[in-house]
C-alpha positions as CSV (number, residue, x, y, z in Angstrom):
1,M,148.4,103.8,59.9
2,P,149.9,101.3,62.8
3,F,147.2,98.7,63.8
4,Y,147.8,99.4,67.6
5,T,146.9,103.3,66.9
6,I,143.3,102.4,65.6
7,P,141.4,101.7,69.5
8,S,142.2,105.3,70.4
9,L,140.7,106.6,67.0
10,V,137.5,104.7,67.5
11,S,137.5,105.6,71.2
12,G,138.2,109.0,70.2
13,I,135.0,108.6,68.1
14,F,132.4,106.7,70.0
15,L,133.3,108.8,72.8
16,L,132.5,112.5,70.9
17,G,129.1,110.4,69.2
18,L,128.1,109.6,72.9
19,G,128.7,113.1,74.5
20,V,126.9,114.5,71.7
21,F,123.6,111.8,72.0
22,V,123.7,112.8,76.1
23,L,123.3,116.7,75.2
24,S,120.9,116.1,72.8
25,R,118.3,114.3,74.9
26,N,118.3,117.3,77.2
27,P,120.6,120.2,76.6
28,R,118.9,122.6,79.1
29,S,120.0,119.8,82.1
30,L,122.9,120.4,84.5
31,I,123.2,116.6,84.6
32,N,123.5,116.0,80.7
33,W,125.3,118.6,80.1
34,S,128.0,118.1,82.6
35,F,127.8,114.6,81.5
36,A,128.4,115.4,77.8
37,V,131.4,117.8,78.8
38,T,133.1,114.3,80.3
39,L,132.3,112.1,77.8
40,I,133.5,114.9,74.3
41,G,136.9,115.6,77.1
42,S,137.8,111.9,76.5
43,A,136.8,112.0,73.2
44,I,139.8,114.9,72.7
45,M,142.0,113.1,75.0
46,E,141.8,109.4,73.1
47,F,141.9,111.2,69.6
48,S,144.9,113.4,71.0
49,L,146.1,110.0,72.3
50,F,145.7,109.0,68.4
51,M,147.3,111.3,66.7
52,L,150.9,111.0,69.2
53,L,150.8,107.9,68.7
54,L,150.9,108.2,64.6
55,T,152.6,111.4,64.1
56,K,155.4,111.5,68.0
57,S,154.5,115.2,68.1
58,L,154.7,116.5,71.6
59,I,151.8,119.0,70.3
60,W,149.0,116.2,70.8
61,T,149.9,116.0,74.4
62,K,149.2,119.1,75.5
63,I,146.3,118.8,73.5
64,A,145.4,115.4,75.9
65,L,145.9,117.1,78.5
66,L,143.1,119.7,77.1
67,G,140.9,117.5,77.1
68,L,141.5,116.1,80.7
69,G,141.3,118.9,82.0
70,L,137.8,119.7,80.9
71,I,137.1,116.1,83.0
72,P,137.6,116.5,86.6
73,G,135.1,119.2,86.4
74,S,132.4,118.2,84.5
75,L,132.8,114.7,86.3
76,V,132.6,116.5,89.9
77,I,129.4,118.1,89.1
78,F,127.9,114.5,87.0
79,S,128.5,112.3,90.3
80,V,127.4,115.3,92.5
81,T,124.3,115.7,90.3
82,F,123.8,112.6,88.6
83,S,120.3,110.7,89.9
84,R,119.1,112.8,92.7
85,R,115.5,114.6,92.8
86,N,117.2,117.3,95.7
87,F,120.0,117.7,93.1
88,Q,120.1,121.4,93.6
89,D,120.7,121.2,97.2
90,A,123.3,119.3,96.8
91,F,125.0,121.4,93.7
92,K,125.4,123.6,97.0
93,Q,126.2,121.9,99.8
94,W,129.5,121.5,97.2
95,K,129.8,124.0,95.7
96,F,132.7,125.3,97.5
97,V,134.8,122.3,96.6
98,I,133.1,121.8,93.2
99,G,134.4,125.9,92.7
100,G,137.7,124.5,93.9
101,I,138.1,121.6,91.3
102,L,137.1,124.2,88.5
103,G,140.1,126.7,89.4
104,L,142.7,124.1,90.2
105,S,140.9,122.1,86.4
106,L,142.3,125.6,84.7
107,W,145.8,126.3,86.8
108,F,147.1,122.6,86.0
109,L,145.8,123.0,82.3
110,Y,147.5,126.3,81.9
111,L,150.5,124.6,83.7
112,G,150.1,121.7,81.0
113,L,149.8,124.0,77.8
114,S,153.1,126.1,78.9
115,G,155.2,122.1,79.7
116,A,155.1,122.1,83.1
117,L,153.9,118.3,84.0
118,L,155.3,116.7,81.3
119,T,158.4,116.1,79.8
120,K,159.7,114.1,76.3
121,T,162.8,112.7,77.0
122,T,165.1,110.5,74.7
123,Q,164.4,107.1,76.5
124,L,162.4,104.4,74.3
125,S,160.4,101.6,75.6
126,L,161.3,98.3,74.8
127,S,158.8,98.4,72.6
128,Q,160.2,101.6,71.5
129,F,157.5,103.7,72.3
130,E,158.1,107.5,73.8
131,I,158.6,107.6,77.4
132,Y,157.7,111.4,79.2
133,K,159.3,112.2,82.7
134,V,156.4,113.5,84.7
135,Q,157.9,116.7,86.5
136,P,157.5,118.2,90.2
137,A,154.3,119.9,88.3
138,G,152.3,116.5,87.2
139,N,153.4,114.6,90.6
140,Y,150.1,117.3,91.9
141,F,148.2,117.3,89.4
142,C,148.1,113.3,89.3
143,I,147.3,113.8,93.1
144,F,144.9,116.0,92.6
145,L,143.6,114.2,89.6
146,L,142.9,111.0,92.4
147,L,141.3,112.7,95.1
148,G,139.0,113.9,92.6
149,I,138.4,110.3,90.9
150,V,138.1,109.4,94.8
151,F,135.3,112.1,95.2
152,V,133.8,111.2,92.2
153,L,133.3,107.0,93.4
154,Y,132.2,108.2,96.7
155,N,129.3,109.6,95.2
156,L,127.7,107.7,93.1
157,E,128.3,104.9,95.0
158,N,126.3,107.1,97.2
159,T,123.8,107.3,94.4
160,Y,123.5,103.4,93.7
161,R,123.3,102.1,97.4
162,N,120.6,104.3,98.5
163,A,118.4,103.5,95.4
164,S,115.8,100.9,94.6
165,G,116.5,97.9,93.3
166,A,114.5,98.8,90.3
167,I,116.5,102.1,90.3
168,Q,119.4,99.8,90.7
169,W,118.9,98.4,87.8
170,T,118.9,101.0,85.6
171,I,121.0,102.6,86.7
172,K,123.9,99.7,87.1
173,Y,125.8,99.6,83.7
174,L,126.5,103.4,83.3
175,V,127.9,103.1,87.1
176,I,130.0,99.9,86.1
177,G,131.3,101.6,83.3
178,I,132.5,105.0,85.4
179,F,134.1,102.9,87.7
180,A,136.5,100.7,85.3
181,A,137.3,103.7,83.8
182,V,137.8,105.4,86.7
183,F,139.6,103.1,88.1
184,F,142.1,101.9,85.2
185,H,143.2,105.7,85.6
186,I,143.7,105.2,88.9
187,F,146.3,102.6,87.9
188,L,148.0,105.0,85.4
189,I,148.3,107.9,87.8
190,S,149.8,105.5,90.3
191,Y,151.9,104.3,88.1
192,M,152.5,107.9,86.9
193,L,153.6,108.4,90.7
194,L,155.1,106.0,91.9
195,Y,158.1,106.0,88.4
196,K,157.7,109.1,87.2
197,I,157.3,108.3,83.7
198,I,154.6,107.4,81.8
199,R,154.6,105.3,79.1
200,V,153.2,105.9,75.5
201,E,152.2,102.4,75.0
202,Y,149.9,102.0,77.9
203,F,147.8,104.7,76.2
204,V,146.9,102.1,73.6
205,A,145.3,99.6,76.5
206,E,144.1,102.8,78.3
207,A,142.0,103.1,74.7
208,V,140.8,99.5,75.0
209,I,138.9,100.3,78.4
210,M,137.5,103.4,77.7
211,L,136.1,101.6,74.5
212,I,134.6,98.6,77.5
213,A,133.2,101.5,79.9
214,G,131.5,103.5,76.7
215,V,130.4,100.6,75.5
216,L,128.3,99.8,79.3
217,M,127.5,103.3,80.1
218,A,125.9,103.3,75.9
219,F,123.8,100.5,77.3
220,S,122.1,102.3,80.4
221,L,121.4,105.2,78.6
222,V,120.4,103.7,75.7
223,R,118.1,101.0,76.9
224,H,117.3,102.8,79.9
225,R,116.2,106.2,79.0
226,L,118.9,108.2,81.9
227,M,119.2,111.3,82.6
228,D,115.9,111.8,84.8
229,T,116.0,108.9,87.7
230,D,115.4,110.4,90.9
231,V,117.8,109.0,94.0
232,F,117.7,110.1,97.3
233,I,120.9,110.0,99.7
234,S,121.5,109.4,103.2
235,R,124.2,109.7,105.2
236,Q,124.0,106.9,106.7
237,I,125.8,105.3,103.7
238,V,129.4,107.5,104.8
239,Y,129.7,104.9,107.4
240,N,129.7,102.0,104.8
241,S,131.3,102.6,101.7
242,L,132.9,100.5,99.2
243,V,135.1,102.9,97.1
244,L,137.7,104.6,100.2
245,F,137.9,100.9,101.1
246,V,138.6,99.3,97.5
247,T,140.7,102.6,96.4
248,G,143.0,102.3,99.7
249,A,143.6,98.5,99.4
250,Y,144.9,99.0,95.3
251,L,147.0,102.4,96.0
252,I,149.1,99.5,98.7
253,T,148.5,96.8,96.7
254,I,150.3,98.3,93.9
255,A,152.7,100.4,95.8
256,A,153.6,96.7,97.5
257,V,154.5,95.5,93.1
258,G,156.6,99.0,92.7
259,Y,158.9,97.6,95.4
260,L,159.0,94.4,94.5
261,V,159.3,95.5,90.8
262,K,162.0,98.2,92.5
263,Y,164.1,95.4,93.6
264,R,163.9,92.9,90.4
265,L,161.8,90.5,92.1
266,I,159.8,90.6,89.2
267,H,160.8,90.9,85.4
268,Q,158.3,90.6,82.3
269,E,158.0,92.0,78.9
270,V,156.1,95.0,78.1
271,T,154.1,93.3,75.5
272,Q,153.3,90.5,77.5
273,F,152.9,93.2,80.7
274,L,149.9,95.4,78.1
275,V,147.8,91.7,77.5
276,A,147.5,90.6,81.0
277,E,147.1,94.1,82.4
278,I,144.2,94.1,79.3
279,F,143.2,90.7,80.4
280,M,143.3,91.8,84.6
281,Y,141.3,94.3,83.8
282,V,138.6,92.8,82.3
283,A,138.3,90.4,85.0
284,V,137.7,93.2,87.1
285,I,134.8,95.0,85.4
286,G,133.0,91.1,85.9
287,M,134.7,91.2,89.4
288,I,132.1,94.1,90.3
289,L,129.4,93.1,88.1
290,L,129.3,90.2,90.4
291,L,129.9,92.5,93.5
292,L,127.6,94.6,92.7
293,S,124.7,91.6,91.8
294,E,121.6,92.5,94.1
295,E,121.5,88.1,93.9
296,V,125.0,87.7,95.0
297,R,124.8,90.6,97.6
298,R,121.8,88.3,98.9
299,R,123.7,85.0,99.2
300,V,126.4,86.3,100.9
301,E,124.5,88.3,103.8
302,R,122.3,85.2,104.1
303,Y,125.4,83.0,104.8
304,I,126.8,85.0,107.2
305,S,123.3,85.5,108.9
306,K,122.6,81.7,108.7
307,H,126.7,80.6,109.8
308,F,127.6,83.5,112.1
309,Y,124.6,84.9,113.2
310,K,121.7,83.5,115.7
311,H,118.7,85.1,114.4
312,K,118.2,85.7,110.6
313,Y,117.5,89.8,111.3
314,E,118.6,92.4,113.3
315,Y,114.8,92.9,114.1
316,D,115.7,96.1,115.8
317,E,117.2,97.8,113.1
318,V,114.7,95.9,110.2
319,W,111.7,97.6,112.8
320,I,113.3,100.7,113.3
321,A,113.6,100.7,108.5
322,F,110.7,100.0,108.1
323,T,108.9,102.2,110.9
324,R,110.5,105.2,109.6
325,G,110.4,104.4,106.0
326,I,106.2,104.3,106.1
327,G,106.3,106.5,109.2
328,S,105.6,109.7,107.0
329,K,103.3,108.5,105.0
330,I,99.9,109.7,105.2
331,S,97.6,109.1,102.2
332,L,97.3,105.2,99.5
333,D,98.7,105.9,97.5
334,E,102.3,107.2,99.1
335,L,102.1,104.5,101.9
336,L,101.1,101.4,99.3
337,P,104.9,101.9,97.0
338,Q,106.6,102.3,100.1
339,L,105.2,99.2,101.6
340,V,105.6,97.4,98.2
341,N,109.4,98.4,98.9
342,S,110.2,98.3,102.3
343,V,108.7,94.4,102.0
344,Q,111.3,93.7,99.0
345,E,114.2,95.1,100.4
346,I,113.3,92.9,104.2
347,L,112.8,90.0,102.8
348,N,115.2,89.7,99.6
349,T,111.5,89.2,97.3
350,K,111.0,91.0,93.8
351,R,107.1,90.2,93.7
352,V,105.0,92.0,96.6
353,F,101.3,92.3,96.1
354,I,99.0,94.1,98.8
355,F,95.2,93.4,98.5
356,L,92.8,95.5,99.7
357,H,88.9,96.0,100.0
358,D,87.2,97.9,97.1
359,E,85.0,100.8,97.2
360,G,81.8,98.0,97.9
361,G,83.3,95.9,100.1
362,Q,82.5,93.0,97.9
363,Q,86.1,92.2,96.8
364,L,89.6,92.4,97.7
365,V,91.8,93.8,94.5
366,L,94.9,94.2,94.1
367,R,96.1,97.9,94.6
368,A,99.4,97.3,94.6
369,S,102.4,95.4,93.4
370,S,106.1,95.5,92.7
371,V,105.8,93.7,89.4
372,L,103.8,95.4,86.2
373,L,100.5,93.3,85.6
374,K,98.9,92.6,82.5
375,T,95.1,91.9,84.1
376,P,93.8,92.7,87.0
377,F,93.2,90.2,89.9
378,T,90.6,90.4,92.7
379,I,89.4,87.9,95.5
380,P,85.8,87.5,96.1
381,M,84.7,88.5,100.0
382,S,82.8,85.4,100.0
383,S,85.4,82.9,99.2
384,Q,86.8,80.5,101.4
385,F,90.6,81.6,101.5
386,I,89.3,84.9,103.0
387,S,86.8,83.5,105.5
388,Y,90.2,81.0,106.4
389,L,91.9,84.2,106.7
390,Q,89.3,86.2,108.4
391,Q,88.5,83.5,111.2
392,T,91.6,81.9,111.7
393,Q,93.8,83.5,114.8
394,T,97.8,82.4,113.2
395,P,96.4,81.1,109.5
396,Q,99.2,79.5,107.7
397,V,100.8,81.5,105.7
398,D,102.8,79.8,103.7
399,I,101.0,78.8,100.3
400,S,103.0,75.3,99.6
401,A,101.7,74.2,102.5
402,F,97.9,74.9,101.3
403,K,98.7,72.1,98.4
404,H,99.9,69.1,101.0
405,T,97.5,69.9,103.7
406,T,94.3,68.1,103.3
407,E,91.9,70.6,105.1
408,L,93.7,73.5,103.4
409,Q,93.5,71.5,99.4
410,A,90.2,72.6,98.7
411,I,91.7,76.7,99.4
412,Y,94.6,75.9,97.3
413,Q,92.0,74.8,94.5
414,E,90.1,77.7,94.6
415,Q,92.7,79.8,94.0
416,H,94.9,78.2,91.8
417,E,94.8,80.2,89.8
418,L,95.6,83.1,91.4
419,F,98.4,81.2,93.2
420,E,100.3,80.3,90.5
421,T,100.1,83.1,87.8
422,L,101.6,86.1,90.8
423,A,103.8,83.3,91.7
424,I,102.7,83.7,95.8
425,A,104.9,82.1,98.4
426,L,103.6,83.6,101.3
427,C,100.4,85.2,102.4
428,V,99.5,87.2,105.6
429,P,96.3,88.9,106.2
430,L,95.9,92.3,106.9
431,R,94.2,93.1,110.1
432,I,94.2,95.4,113.5
433,T,91.8,93.0,116.1
434,D,88.8,91.6,113.9
435,N,89.7,94.8,111.6
436,F,90.3,92.3,108.3
437,I,91.3,95.5,105.6
438,G,93.1,92.9,103.4
439,I,95.8,90.9,102.0
440,L,99.7,90.5,101.9
441,A,101.4,88.5,99.6
442,V,105.1,87.3,98.4
443,G,106.7,85.9,96.0
444,A,109.9,83.2,96.4
445,E,113.6,84.6,97.4
446,Q,115.7,86.0,95.6
447,T,118.2,83.5,96.2
448,G,115.9,80.6,95.9
449,E,116.6,79.8,99.4
450,A,112.8,78.6,101.9
451,Y,111.4,80.7,104.0
452,A,111.8,79.8,107.6
453,R,109.5,80.6,111.0
454,E,111.6,83.5,111.4
455,D,110.7,84.7,107.6
456,Y,106.9,83.8,108.8
457,D,106.3,85.7,112.1
458,L,108.4,88.7,110.7
459,L,106.0,89.5,107.4
460,Y,102.4,88.1,110.0
461,T,104.2,90.9,112.1
462,I,104.8,93.7,109.0
463,G,101.4,92.5,107.7
464,I,99.9,94.2,111.3
465,Q,101.8,97.1,111.4
466,A,100.9,97.3,107.7
467,A,97.6,96.9,108.4
468,S,97.5,99.7,111.4
469,A,100.0,101.7,108.6
470,I,96.9,101.7,105.9
471,L,93.9,102.7,108.6
472,N,95.7,105.4,109.4
473,A,96.1,106.6,106.2
474,R,92.6,106.2,105.3
475,L,91.8,107.1,108.3
476,S,93.6,111.1,106.7
477,E,92.0,111.0,103.8
478,N,89.3,110.2,104.9
479,L,89.6,113.4,107.5
480,S,90.7,115.7,104.5
481,Q,87.7,115.0,102.6
482,A,85.4,115.9,105.9
483,R,88.0,119.2,106.1
484,A,87.0,119.0,102.2
485,L,83.1,119.6,102.5
486,E,83.2,121.7,105.5
487,T,84.9,124.1,103.0
488,F,82.4,123.5,100.3
489,H,80.0,124.3,103.3
490,K,81.4,127.8,104.4
491,F,81.7,128.2,100.0
492,S,77.8,127.2,99.9
493,A,76.9,129.7,102.3
494,F,78.9,132.9,100.9
495,I,77.2,131.8,97.7
496,L,74.2,131.6,99.0
497,H,75.1,135.2,100.8
498,D,75.8,137.1,97.6
499,L,72.1,135.3,96.5
500,K,70.6,136.8,99.1
501,N,72.2,140.1,97.8
502,A,71.2,139.8,94.4
503,V,67.6,138.6,95.9
504,Q,67.2,142.0,97.3
505,N,67.9,144.1,94.4
506,L,65.7,142.5,92.5
507,S,63.5,142.8,95.0
508,F,64.4,146.2,95.4
509,V,63.2,147.1,91.3
510,V,60.1,145.0,91.8
511,H,59.2,147.4,94.6
512,N,59.9,150.2,92.8
513,A,58.8,149.4,89.4
514,P,54.9,150.2,89.4
515,E,55.9,153.5,90.6
516,Y,58.7,155.0,89.1
517,L,58.8,152.9,85.7
518,D,57.5,156.1,83.8
519,E,60.8,157.7,84.7
520,P,63.5,157.1,82.3
521,E,66.8,157.4,84.9
522,F,64.7,154.7,87.2
523,R,64.9,152.4,83.9
524,A,68.3,152.5,83.3
525,D,68.8,152.1,86.6
526,A,67.1,149.1,86.7
527,I,68.2,147.4,83.9
528,E,71.9,148.3,85.0
529,A,71.5,146.5,88.3
530,I,69.6,143.2,86.7
531,S,72.3,143.0,84.1
532,D,74.9,143.3,87.2
533,T,73.2,140.9,89.3
534,V,73.4,138.5,85.9
535,T,76.2,138.4,86.2
536,R,77.6,137.4,89.2
537,M,74.4,135.2,89.2
538,N,76.3,133.4,86.3
539,A,79.2,133.7,87.5
540,M,78.1,132.2,90.9
541,I,76.2,129.2,88.5
542,T,79.8,128.8,87.1
543,K,81.2,128.1,90.5
544,L,78.7,125.8,91.4
545,S,78.1,123.6,88.9
546,A,82.1,122.6,89.0
547,V,81.8,120.3,91.5
548,P,79.6,118.0,89.4
549,E,78.4,115.0,91.8
550,K,77.8,112.8,89.1
551,L,77.7,113.2,85.5
552,E,75.3,111.9,82.7
553,L,77.5,111.7,79.9
554,Q,75.2,111.9,76.4
555,L,78.2,110.4,73.8
556,V,77.9,111.8,70.6
557,D,80.3,110.3,67.5
558,T,82.8,113.7,67.4
559,R,85.0,114.0,65.3
560,L,87.8,115.5,66.2
561,E,89.4,118.3,64.0
562,S,85.9,120.9,63.7
563,F,85.7,120.1,67.3
564,I,88.9,121.9,68.3
565,A,88.1,124.4,65.8
566,D,84.8,125.2,67.4
567,T,86.3,125.8,70.7
568,L,88.9,127.7,70.0
569,K,85.9,129.7,68.6
570,K,83.8,130.1,71.9
571,S,87.2,130.9,74.3
572,K,88.2,134.1,74.5
573,V,91.9,132.8,74.9
574,S,92.2,132.8,70.9
575,K,91.2,136.6,70.8
576,L,94.2,137.4,72.7
577,D,96.7,139.4,70.9
578,H,100.2,138.0,73.0
579,L,100.0,134.3,72.6
580,T,99.9,132.1,69.8
581,I,97.6,128.6,69.4
582,Q,98.9,126.1,67.4
583,V,96.8,122.9,66.3
584,E,98.9,119.7,65.4
585,G,98.3,116.8,64.6
586,V,95.2,115.8,64.2
587,D,93.4,113.7,61.5
588,P,90.6,115.3,59.9
589,T,88.9,111.4,60.2
590,L,89.5,111.3,63.4
591,V,86.1,110.1,65.0
592,V,85.5,110.0,69.1
593,P,83.2,109.4,70.9
594,L,82.3,112.8,73.5
595,D,79.8,114.4,75.4
596,Y,80.0,117.9,73.7
597,H,79.3,120.0,75.8
598,L,80.6,119.1,79.1
599,F,84.3,117.3,77.0
600,Q,84.2,121.2,75.9
601,S,84.0,122.9,79.4
602,V,87.6,120.5,80.2
603,L,89.5,121.7,77.2
604,L,88.5,125.4,77.5
605,N,89.4,125.0,81.1
606,L,92.6,124.3,79.7
607,L,92.6,127.1,77.7
608,S,92.3,129.5,80.1
609,N,94.9,128.4,82.8
610,A,97.5,128.1,80.2
611,A,96.4,131.5,78.6
612,E,96.5,133.2,82.3
613,S,100.0,131.3,83.3
614,M,101.5,133.9,80.5
615,S,101.6,137.4,81.0
616,D,103.7,138.5,78.1
617,H,103.4,136.5,74.4
618,G,103.4,133.6,74.8
619,E,102.1,130.1,72.7
620,I,99.7,127.3,73.3
621,G,100.3,124.0,71.4
622,I,97.5,121.5,70.9
623,R,98.7,117.7,70.1
624,V,96.7,115.1,69.0
625,G,98.1,112.0,68.4
626,R,97.4,107.9,68.8
627,V,98.0,105.9,71.5
628,D,97.4,102.4,70.9
629,Q,93.7,102.0,70.9
630,A,93.5,105.5,73.0
631,V,93.8,109.5,71.4
632,A,96.2,111.5,73.4
633,I,95.2,115.3,73.7
634,T,97.9,117.2,75.0
635,V,97.5,121.2,75.3
636,A,100.8,122.4,76.4
637,D,102.0,126.5,76.9
638,T,104.7,128.0,77.9
639,G,104.3,129.8,81.3
640,C,105.4,130.4,84.6
641,G,104.8,126.0,85.0
642,I,104.3,124.7,88.5
643,S,106.5,123.9,91.0
644,Q,107.2,120.3,92.0
645,D,104.9,120.8,95.6
646,R,102.1,121.5,93.7
647,L,102.0,119.1,91.6
648,S,101.0,116.1,93.8
649,T,97.3,118.2,94.9
650,L,96.4,119.5,91.3
651,F,93.7,117.8,90.8
652,V,92.4,117.8,94.3
653,P,89.0,120.3,94.9
654,F,90.0,123.3,97.0
655,K,93.7,123.4,96.3
656,S,94.0,125.9,94.0
657,T,97.2,127.7,92.5
658,K,95.7,130.1,92.0
659,R,95.9,133.7,94.5
660,K,91.7,133.9,93.8
661,G,91.3,130.6,92.5
662,L,88.3,127.9,94.4
663,G,90.0,124.9,93.3
664,I,87.4,123.7,91.2
665,G,88.7,123.8,87.8
666,L,90.9,120.6,87.5
667,Y,89.0,118.8,89.7
668,Q,86.1,119.0,87.2
669,C,88.2,118.6,84.3
670,K,89.7,115.2,86.3
671,T,85.7,114.0,87.0
672,I,85.1,114.6,83.3
673,V,87.7,112.7,81.7
674,E,87.6,109.8,83.7
675,A,84.2,109.9,82.9
676,H,84.5,109.0,79.5
677,G,86.8,106.1,81.0
678,G,90.2,108.4,80.2
679,K,93.0,109.5,82.7
680,I,95.1,113.2,82.5
681,S,97.9,113.6,83.7
682,V,100.8,117.1,84.2
683,D,104.2,117.6,83.6
684,S,104.9,121.1,84.3
685,D,108.9,122.4,84.3
686,V,109.0,125.9,86.1
687,Q,109.9,128.9,83.9
688,R,109.6,126.2,81.0
689,G,105.4,126.0,81.2
690,T,103.5,123.5,81.4
691,A,101.3,120.5,79.5
692,F,98.5,118.9,80.1
693,R,97.5,115.0,78.8
694,I,94.5,113.7,78.2
695,E,94.0,109.6,77.1
696,L,90.5,108.8,75.8
697,P,89.8,105.1,74.2
698,L,88.6,105.1,70.9
């Protein structure tokens, strides 16, 4: 086997394995299917080119075209859907374009198999490789591929540009790998359009490039566990697309080179050209890595701002983007991450921290951060640092000034561990007039450039606006809680009304008992009335007791295996014929401290919800496993699932997903689990099922 055939064989095997791996991650996902088909189509093409180089048989060009025919449609679908939370909408928006690309792919595939795209010539290259002539239909096929590639690059660039910094790092090497592969094919296509021929030896270089691109894609897929990252796409990015510019510039350059070759101003041997081509392309990939580097981009932006503009920031654009970003966030859980992301983007820093009052108001606690921290950080309200920020109208924001200013050195020494551990460079109070609510702190600028007065003033102003947004979010949450209490009071009024009716029924029995007790008919009616009243009162008691004000746990070391068995015995779900219950992974020796009856109500509630989600045959699975110093209990079903818009309010009291539900059951579960020092989470897909996961400390 000649040495030059090895790259195509290795590349084909590698891409096939990568395609199978992507498909195995989530076989039900459209995104995984589309990308897997792209990789498998590329693998078919590479293996066919390997056989073509080995046998020089025309049949392998047709099989290569078969693999190539799978790529345009699947890659376009992937570019439209990948990493987009609302990919269904994007798919619908481009459905006619996608349909047209799939239809044209089938048509050109038919032409390729019938021999209408390429014909074999008797001419040989300088390296004695075969040369194929591009037919007129092949020219249209090349144009079709070129337009499809530009569409794919355009979509992937939009996805990358609109992703947050963390997601950009996650998907960067996948995007670069795809760009590397398709840009080389732009070169091949432009060569075919320019000279109306294709040299077989170019496929050796193509195999090397595809192998490099595959390694980059595999790195992202394996290391960062891709195919489940969400990004929203902004329309404004249409006006700032790098792909269209680069592709246009490249095609113009190729045309210029073509004319130079045509008029014999460039002379090169084929082997030298191939080596230079691979070297040049690897260099281009390295250049793209630099261009996509956040640090390089920021350094260029800062240099331009510093040397060509009067002000460092476009304040109107910065402020509009900032206020739009936080304006729609009505809860702290939504607002704080957005504030962190916005400050990161504006000041070009990786480290942003937000400290807010705790519930007791005795200290500031770290509520949001751009970096993962193993230990919690707090600042006592009685500290000199907090007193300084509260009492000073315009406090110093540069932490280095605390270290070198005599009157502020005591504050620096007091908070030395906080400043050094979190690497805080600037710090401003979150304050409106005299209402001090917390601190906004940031780390050093990513390029290493020192902050200036413009940065101080901008961050101080951001702190005022952020404080206003945080107060508004708190007021919204308080209002929501007040409405929930109002609903509870209304609910209590209904309960009291039902209790009154029940008491009246019992009073009627008691009042008439002395006179009619000896009559069998009265006794039967009385027993029926008492039984009905007891049933109704038990139901009301259950509803009321589901909203505990404060739990007092009576923890007992409990063997989890016997606990689950006892719970299933008491549950009505285990007696339903249309359901199957599976228990997995329970260690017979595993003992957990539990309030037996309270925690049993949690498991009974989850089992009942799972059963109600399945009107037909279904399965409930209970899985138990150790996670570090905790035990994880998962209750999963194959029911109807819960839509994404309802998941965020699933544990909020009085917000039920059921038509006649009160919204108390899952709130009760969360309260009990958290009282045990644990946490509860949910993962659900519509029409696929729901899984509740409880983690308890051992």
